[in-house]
C-alpha positions in Angstrom: 11.1 7.3 36.6 7.6 7.3 38.4 9.0 4.2 40.6 12.2 6.0 41.4 10.3 9.2 42.4 7.7 7.0 44.5 10.4 5.3 46.5 12.6 8.4 47.0 9.4 10.3 48.4 8.6 7.3 50.5 11.9 7.5 52.3 11.0 11.1 53.5 7.5 10.2 54.4 6.6 10.6 58.1 5.1 7.2 58.1 8.5 5.6 57.0 10.3 7.7 59.7 7.9 6.5 62.5 8.2 3.0 61.2 12.0 3.3 61.5 11.6 4.8 65.0 9.5 1.8 66.1 12.0 -0.6 64.7 14.7 1.0 66.7 12.7 1.0 69.9 11.7 -2.9 69.4 15.5 -3.3 68.7 16.4 -1.9 72.0 13.7 -3.7 73.8 14.9 -7.0 72.5 18.4 -6.3 73.3 17.6 -5.3 76.7 15.6 -8.7 77.4 18.1 -10.9 75.7 21.3 -9.4 77.0 20.8 -11.0 80.4 21.3 -14.4 78.6 24.7 -13.5 77.1 27.7 -15.0 79.2 29.7 -12.4 81.0 33.0 -13.6 79.3 31.6 -12.8 75.8 30.0 -9.4 76.7 33.2 -7.5 76.7 34.1 -8.9 73.4 30.7 -8.0 72.1 31.2 -4.4 73.3 34.5 -4.3 71.6 33.0 -5.5 68.2 30.2 -3.3 68.5 32.2 0.0 68.8 34.5 -1.2 66.0 31.7 -2.0 63.6 29.9 1.4 64.6 33.1 3.3 63.3 33.4 1.1 60.2 29.8 1.7 59.1 30.2 5.4 59.7 32.6 5.2 56.7 31.4 2.4 54.4 28.2 3.9 53.2 29.9 7.3 52.6 32.8 5.8 50.6 31.0 5.6 47.3 30.0 9.2 47.5 33.6 10.3 48.4 34.8 8.5 45.5 32.3 9.9 43.2 33.1 13.5 44.4 36.9 12.9 43.9 36.6 10.8 40.7 33.8 12.5 38.8 32.6 10.3 35.9 35.7 8.2 36.1 39.6 8.5 35.4 41.7 7.8 32.4 44.9 5.7 32.9 47.3 5.0 30.1 44.6 5.5 27.6 42.1 3.4 29.3 38.9 4.8 31.0 38.0 3.4 34.4 34.3 4.1 35.2 33.3 5.0 38.8 31.7 1.5 39.4 35.2 0.0 38.6 37.1 2.5 40.7 34.9 1.8 43.7 35.6 -1.9 43.0 39.2 -1.4 43.2 39.2 0.7 46.3 36.9 -1.8 48.0 39.3 -4.6 47.0 42.2 -2.7 48.5 40.8 -3.6 51.8 40.2 -7.2 51.2 43.6 -7.6 49.4 45.5 -6.3 52.4 43.3 -8.4 54.8 43.8 -11.4 52.4 47.5 -11.0 53.1 47.5 -10.4 56.8 44.6 -12.6 58.0 46.6 -16.1 58.2 49.5 -14.2 59.7 47.2 -12.5 62.4 45.6 -15.9 63.1 49.0 -17.7 63.6 50.2 -14.8 65.7 47.0 -14.8 68.0 47.6 -18.6 68.3 51.2 -17.9 69.6 50.9 -14.7 71.5 47.2 -14.2 72.2 44.0 -12.9 71.0 44.0 -9.6 73.0 47.2 -7.9 71.8 46.3 -8.8 68.2 43.0 -7.0 68.6 44.7 -4.0 70.2 47.0 -3.8 67.0 43.9 -4.0 64.6 42.1 -1.2 66.5 45.2 1.1 66.2 45.5 0.4 62.5 41.7 1.2 62.0 42.2 4.5 63.8 45.0 5.6 61.5 43.0 4.5 58.4 40.0 6.5 59.4 42.1 9.7 59.8 43.5 9.2 56.4 40.0 8.6 55.0 38.7 11.9 56.8 41.5 14.0 55.3 41.7 12.4 51.9 41.8 14.8 49.0 42.5 12.3 46.3 41.6 8.9 45.2 45.0 7.7 46.1 44.7 8.6 49.7 41.1 6.9 49.7 42.8 3.8 48.4 45.6 4.0 51.0 43.1 4.4 53.7 41.6 1.0 52.8 45.1 -0.6 52.5 46.0 0.5 56.1 42.8 -0.6 57.5 42.9 -4.0 55.9 46.5 -4.8 56.8 45.8 -4.2 60.5 42.2 -5.4 60.2 42.6 -9.0 59.2 41.4 -10.2 62.7 37.9 -11.2 62.1 39.1 -14.8 62.4 40.9 -13.8 65.6 37.6 -12.6 67.1 35.9 -15.8 66.0 38.7 -18.0 67.6 38.1 -16.0 70.7 34.4 -17.0 70.7 35.3 -20.7 70.0 37.8 -20.5 72.9 35.2 -19.3 75.4 32.2 -21.6 74.3 31.3 -25.2 74.2 30.9 -26.6 70.6 27.2 -26.9 71.0 26.8 -23.2 71.8 29.2 -21.8 69.3 26.7 -21.0 66.5 24.4 -19.2 69.1 27.5 -17.3 70.6 28.6 -16.4 66.9 25.1 -15.2 66.5 25.3 -12.9 69.5 28.5 -11.5 68.2 27.0 -11.1 64.8 23.9 -9.4 66.3 26.3 -6.9 68.1 28.1 -6.0 65.1 24.8 -5.7 63.0 23.7 -3.2 65.7 26.8 -1.2 64.6 25.7 -1.8 61.1 22.2 -0.3 61.9 23.5 2.7 63.9 26.9 3.4 62.2 25.3 5.0 59.0 23.1 7.1 61.0 26.1 8.4 63.2 28.0 9.0 59.9 25.2 11.1 58.6 25.4 13.0 61.8 29.0 13.5 61.5 28.5 14.9 58.0 25.9 17.3 59.5 28.2 18.2 62.3 31.2 18.9 60.0 29.2 21.7 58.2 28.7 23.5 61.5 31.1 26.0 63.1 32.5 24.6 66.2 34.4 27.6 67.4 32.6 30.2 69.4 33.0 33.8 68.7 34.5 35.4 65.6 36.8 32.5 64.7 35.6 29.5 62.7 36.4 25.8 62.8 34.7 23.3 60.3 35.6 19.7 60.1 34.0 19.5 56.8 34.1 16.0 55.2 36.9 15.0 57.6 34.2 14.8 60.5 33.2 11.1 59.9 36.8 10.0 59.8 37.7 12.0 62.9 34.7 10.7 64.9 35.5 7.1 63.8 39.2 7.5 64.8 38.1 8.7 68.2 35.8 5.7 68.7 38.8 3.4 67.9 40.9 5.2 70.5 38.1 4.7 73.2 37.8 1.1 72.2 41.7 0.6 72.5 41.4 1.9 76.2 38.3 -0.3 76.8 40.2 -3.5 75.4 43.4 -2.7 77.5 41.4 -2.3 80.6 38.7 -5.1 80.4 39.0 -7.7 77.8 40.6 -10.8 79.2 42.8 -13.2 77.2 41.0 -16.4 76.0 43.8 -18.4 74.5 44.8 -21.4 76.7 48.6 -21.7 76.5 48.7 -24.7 78.7 47.5 -27.2 76.0 50.5 -28.8 74.2 50.5 -30.6 70.9 50.4 -34.2 71.1 53.3 -36.4 70.4 54.0 -36.6 66.6 51.4 -33.9 65.8 52.5 -31.5 63.2 51.4 -27.9 63.6 51.0 -26.2 60.2 52.4 -23.1 59.0 50.1 -20.5 57.3 51.5 -21.4 53.7 50.7 -25.1 54.3 47.3 -24.3 55.4 46.5 -22.2 52.5 47.5 -25.0 50.1 45.8 -27.7 52.0 42.5 -25.9 51.3 43.1 -26.4 47.5 44.9 -29.7 47.5 42.4 -31.4 50.0 39.3 -29.6 48.7 36.9 -32.6 49.8 38.0 -32.3 53.5 35.2 -30.9 55.8 37.4 -27.8 56.7 38.1 -27.0 53.1 34.6 -27.3 51.9 33.4 -25.1 54.7 36.0 -22.5 53.9 34.9 -22.6 50.2 31.3 -22.2 51.0 32.0 -19.2 53.2 34.4 -17.7 50.5 32.0 -17.9 47.5 29.0 -16.9 49.5 30.6 -13.9 51.3 32.3 -12.8 48.1 29.1 -12.8 46.2 27.0 -11.2 48.9 29.5 -8.5 49.7 30.8 -7.9 46.1 27.3 -7.1 44.9 26.8 -4.8 47.9 30.0 -2.7 46.9 27.8 -1.1 44.3 24.7 -1.0 46.4 24.8 2.9 46.8 25.1 3.4 43.0 22.4 0.8 42.4 19.9 2.4 44.8 20.7 5.8 43.5 20.3 4.8 39.8 17.1 2.8 40.3 15.4 4.4 43.3 17.1 7.9 43.6 18.6 7.1 47.0 21.2 9.7 48.2 23.8 10.0 50.8 21.3 11.4 53.1 18.9 8.4 52.7 21.2 5.5 52.2 21.6 5.1 56.0 18.0 4.1 56.3 18.6 1.0 54.2 21.6 0.1 56.4 19.6 0.6 59.6 16.9 -1.7 58.2 19.2 -4.4 57.2 21.2 -4.0 60.4 18.0 -4.2 62.7 16.6 -7.4 61.0 20.1 -8.9 61.5 20.1 -8.2 65.2 16.5 -9.6 65.6 17.4 -12.7 63.5 20.6 -13.6 65.5 19.2 -12.9 68.9 15.8 -14.3 68.6 15.8 -16.8 65.7 19.4 -18.2 65.3 19.6 -20.3 68.5 16.2 -21.8 68.3 16.7 -22.6 64.5 20.1 -24.4 65.3 18.4 -26.4 67.9 15.7 -27.4 65.5 17.6 -28.0 62.2 21.3 -28.2 63.1 24.1 -26.0 61.6 24.4 -27.7 58.3 20.8 -27.7 57.3 20.3 -24.1 58.6 23.2 -22.8 56.7 21.7 -24.2 53.4 18.4 -22.5 54.2 20.2 -19.3 54.9 22.0 -19.7 51.4 18.6 -20.0 49.8 17.0 -17.0 51.5 20.2 -14.9 50.8 19.9 -15.8 47.1 16.4 -14.9 46.9 16.7 -11.6 48.6 19.7 -10.6 46.3 17.9 -11.5 43.1 14.7 -9.9 44.4 16.2 -6.4 44.7 16.4 -5.5 40.9 13.0 -7.1 40.5 11.4 -4.8 43.0 8.8 -2.3 41.5 7.8 -0.5 44.8 8.9 0.1 48.2 7.1 -2.8 49.8 8.6 -5.3 47.2 12.0 -3.8 47.9 11.5 -4.0 51.7 10.6 -7.7 51.4 13.7 -8.6 49.2 15.9 -6.7 51.4 14.7 -8.3 54.6 15.7 -11.8 53.2 19.3 -10.7 52.9 20.0 -10.3 56.7 18.0 -13.5 57.5 20.0 -15.4 54.9 23.4 -14.1 56.3 22.3 -14.7 59.8 21.4 -18.4 59.2 24.5 -19.0 56.9 27.7 -17.5 58.2 27.6 -18.1 62.0 26.6 -21.9 61.3 29.5 -22.3 58.7 32.0 -20.9 61.2 30.7 -23.0 64.1 31.1 -26.0 61.9 34.6 -25.1 61.1 35.5 -24.6 64.7 34.2 -28.2 65.3 36.4 -29.9 62.6 39.7 -28.2 63.6 41.8 -28.5 66.8 42.0 -25.8 69.4 45.8 -25.3 68.6 45.0 -24.3 64.9 41.7 -22.4 65.5 43.2 -19.0 65.0 45.1 -20.1 61.8 42.2 -21.8 60.3 39.7 -19.1 61.0 42.2 -16.7 59.6 42.3 -19.0 56.4 38.5 -18.6 56.2 39.0 -15.0 56.1 41.9 -15.4 53.6 39.8 -17.1 51.2 36.8 -14.9 51.8 39.4 -12.1 51.1 40.3 -13.5 47.7 36.6 -13.7 46.9 35.9 -10.3 48.1 38.8 -8.9 45.9 37.6 -10.6 42.7 33.9 -10.0 43.4 33.8 -6.1 43.5 36.0 -5.8 40.4 33.6 -8.1 38.6 30.5 -6.6 39.8 31.9 -3.1 39.5 32.7 -4.0 35.8 29.2 -5.7 35.3 27.6 -2.5 36.6 29.3 -0.2 34.3 29.0 -2.6 31.2 26.1 -4.8 31.5 23.6 -2.9 33.6 23.0 -1.6 37.0 21.0 -4.9 38.0 23.4 -7.4 36.5 25.6 -7.7 39.8 22.6 -9.0 41.7 21.6 -11.7 39.1 25.2 -13.0 39.1 25.4 -12.8 42.8 22.3 -15.0 43.4 23.6 -17.6 41.0 26.9 -17.8 42.7 25.3 -18.1 46.2 23.0 -21.0 44.9 25.9 -22.9 43.7 27.5 -23.0 47.2 24.4 -24.8 48.6 25.6 -28.2 46.9 29.0 -28.0 48.7 27.4 -28.2 52.0 25.6 -31.7 51.4 27.3 -34.4 53.7 28.2 -32.1 56.5 25.2 -32.9 58.6 27.0 -35.5 60.6 29.1 -32.8 62.2 26.1 -30.8 63.4 22.9 -32.7 63.8 19.9 -31.2 65.5 20.1 -31.8 69.3 16.8 -33.7 69.5 17.9 -36.0 66.7 21.2 -36.8 68.4 19.4 -37.5 71.7 17.0 -39.9 69.9 19.9 -41.8 68.3 21.6 -42.0 71.7 18.6 -43.3 73.4 18.0 -45.8 70.7 21.6 -47.1 70.8 21.3 -47.4 74.6 18.0 -49.3 74.3 19.6 -51.6 71.8 22.6 -52.3 74.0 20.3 -53.0 77.0 18.2 -55.5 74.7 
């Protein structure tokens, strides 16, 4: 209890607030300096992704608290009691289930019709979902909001395909890192904006004798408004990246979504399949354990809905720094395959370190390793995947990556929610770290698809000298 009180009091300390302000200023300076290096054709997509993530992260940190308010200590269905952790797992899984079913369809749709119209549909679905969330007065409506957003939001693979369309293979990990940095800026700022929306919802917005309060609907309304502005921006400025002039070669068979789904299982040793499995297991273990993050921090460290935003801001800020300043240099030095393995090791260490933390400093170190691990892992895995598939199936296979990631994100929140309720508040993080470590072994042998640039240059020079000799 003393540890909990110490950390809870530290979060309200002026020193912590000043440190957060310094992080924010440093973040803005780094972005201002580095943004000039970003290709213009990617800048518009990054702005779109930032606003989209800003709206999403206004909602995500608040979701467990909304569930707790509407669900109390849990619900009884058909004689069975469902704890609050498991209910949150079901609601989080609703999004990923809908995304699972829609991702390969949207990827195939974007290959045929284009990336731009697909993104517009996704943003429209997200806006509707936010309004349902804002005005939800039951757990069923919260569940419905996640289903609607997932069904229209299976387009992460589409965005990744857009980046792959627009960059050379050697620059894709760096470009995906830039995109991730932008979205993580949304992760850093979204919860703060969500807390502001909650405060705004308590205020009377109508001058005079009449009153107008948005109440708990305020975050949903503001997030929906951001989606509308984003749709206008995409329609006006985002250019189509899909090259429709390239035709299939003679005798080449273009796979359907169903065939691609089965191939990942039936040809699990292929490079593309292994990369998809690495992504799916790691992302499920990471995000699944974070589905009960708010409850874990509340139980162990007395973090509330007013202070949970600090943790997301901290994680998001480190993610931006890692992707903007470190990722490109690390890829040049180690190559995508080696760097992804390092990232998995850092991610597992950070996840297991959270329940072992005994003070704010230890918790800060453990949490800092998590965004470093994700920054080094997921852009590299996706960049490797873009290398081993052809351009005509890029949207399909990157949608497949999200599909298998979606399966993992459905199972993981349910399992970790059950573990939180039955095995203890720390158990999800021990399980998560074990699953992440296991994926490291799947990556061995992929180095030949992404060797460090200097090593490749040395081998080329050596081969040239040998031929001349």
